[in-house]
KESEMAR-422191 format. One record per residue (C-alpha): residue number from 1; residue in one letter; x, y, z. Coordinates in steps of 0.1 Angstrom, whole numbers, plus 5000, padded with zeros to 4 digits. Each point is the difference from the previous one (the first is absolute). Layout:
<atoms>
[NUM,'A',[X,Y,Z]]
...
</atoms>
This chain:
<atoms>
[1,'M',[4998,5001,5000]]
[2,'F',[5024,5028,5013]]
[3,'T',[5034,4999,5006]]
[4,'D',[5013,5014,5034]]
[5,'P',[5016,5035,4993]]
[6,'G',[5017,5006,5035]]
[7,'K',[5006,4967,5019]]
[8,'S',[5003,4963,4993]]
[9,'I',[4978,4976,5018]]
[10,'A',[5029,4989,5025]]
[11,'D',[4999,5037,5008]]
[12,'R',[4964,5004,5003]]
[13,'K',[5001,4968,5024]]
[14,'A',[5029,5014,5023]]
[15,'L',[4981,5034,5002]]
[16,'K',[4971,4984,5009]]
[17,'E',[5016,4980,5026]]
[18,'Q',[5017,5032,5014]]
[19,'Y',[4967,5020,5000]]
[20,'G',[4976,4975,5009]]
[21,'A',[4968,5018,5009]]
[22,'L',[5008,5030,4983]]
[23,'F',[5008,4982,4966]]
[24,'N',[4966,4984,5005]]
[25,'R',[4979,5029,5010]]
[26,'I',[5012,5020,4972]]
[27,'S',[4995,4974,4974]]
[28,'S',[4963,4994,5015]]
[29,'A',[4995,5037,5001]]
[30,'L',[5011,4999,4961]]
[31,'F',[4977,4968,4994]]
[32,'E',[4970,5018,5015]]
[33,'A',[5006,5033,4982]]
[34,'D',[5004,4979,4967]]
[35,'P',[5012,5031,4981]]
[36,'I',[5004,4977,4966]]
[37,'G',[4973,4979,5005]]
[38,'I',[5016,4965,5005]]
[39,'N',[4983,4992,5032]]
[40,'F',[4982,4966,4993]]
[41,'E',[4995,4995,5040]]
[42,'S',[5022,4967,4999]]
[43,'N',[5030,5018,4990]]
[44,'T',[5010,5016,5031]]
[45,'D',[5037,5001,4996]]
[46,'E',[4999,5016,4963]]
[47,'Y',[5009,5035,5013]]
[48,'D',[5035,4984,5016]]
[49,'P',[5020,5010,4974]]
[50,'E',[4989,5034,5002]]
[51,'A',[5002,5002,5036]]
[52,'G',[5034,4987,5000]]
[53,'T',[5014,5032,4980]]
[54,'I',[4980,5024,5018]]
[55,'I',[5011,4992,5035]]
[56,'P',[5036,5005,4993]]
[57,'R',[4991,5038,4988]]
[58,'L',[4978,5005,5030]]
[59,'K',[5033,5012,5022]]
[60,'G',[5004,5030,4975]]
[61,'A',[4962,5010,5008]]
[62,'A',[4991,5030,5020]]
[63,'S',[4963,5003,4994]]
[64,'V',[4970,4981,4986]]
[65,'H',[5008,5019,4966]]
[66,'D',[5031,4985,5000]]
[67,'V',[4987,4969,5002]]
[68,'E',[4974,5006,4974]]
[69,'V',[5026,5008,4974]]
[70,'I',[5021,4969,5011]]
[71,'I',[4969,4979,4994]]
[72,'H',[4993,5015,4967]]
[73,'E',[5033,4998,4989]]
[74,'E',[5004,4965,5008]]
[75,'F',[4966,4990,4983]]
[76,'C',[5013,5020,4971]]
[77,'R',[5030,4977,4998]]
[78,'W',[4982,4968,5008]]
[79,'F',[4974,5006,4974]]
[80,'S',[5002,5031,4979]]
[81,'S',[4988,5037,5005]]
[82,'E',[4967,4995,4980]]
[83,'D',[4991,4966,5023]]
[84,'A',[5008,5014,5030]]
[85,'G',[4983,5033,4995]]
[86,'P',[4999,5037,5015]]
[87,'I',[5017,5003,5036]]
[88,'E',[4970,5008,5017]]
[89,'K',[4988,4969,4994]]
[90,'Y',[5025,4988,5030]]
[91,'S',[4992,5026,5024]]
[92,'A',[4979,4975,5023]]
[93,'V',[5027,4974,4999]]
[94,'A',[5023,5023,5007]]
[95,'S',[4986,5012,5030]]
[96,'E',[4996,4964,5014]]
[97,'V',[5037,4988,4989]]
[98,'W',[5011,5036,5016]]
[99,'E',[4979,4989,5034]]
[100,'V',[5016,4964,4996]]
[101,'W',[5037,5014,4995]]
[102,'C',[4996,5024,5030]]
[103,'E',[4988,4974,5026]]
[104,'F',[5028,4980,4987]]
[105,'K',[5028,5027,5003]]
[106,'K',[4986,5008,5037]]
[107,'L',[5001,4965,5010]]
[108,'H',[5033,4995,4986]]
[109,'A',[5015,5032,5014]]
[110,'S',[4990,4990,5036]]
[111,'T',[5015,4962,4995]]
[112,'P',[5033,4997,5016]]
[113,'R',[5028,4991,4975]]
</atoms>
């Protein structure tokens, strides 16, 4: 179908193990938002590849708008600008991803290393 523009399957698996619940929550948020229309209800891991290229970029996000740009850019890379559609289409999922990311950062900032 589509080729992975940023991560190999092994890289994505390692990222999924590293980020655990964060990875699952972001993939799930993308699946629920279904901006590309590939949610067929039984393919719940369909947005794992996109989550795998979005998560590493979240470290550079300072706002929900930054997350919206990141998600939109990744969907343009994975699919096409035409298929991805306008950036505004990603505002709701970006808000959810931003919230999840902030929770993750807060949890891990207070965890001793």
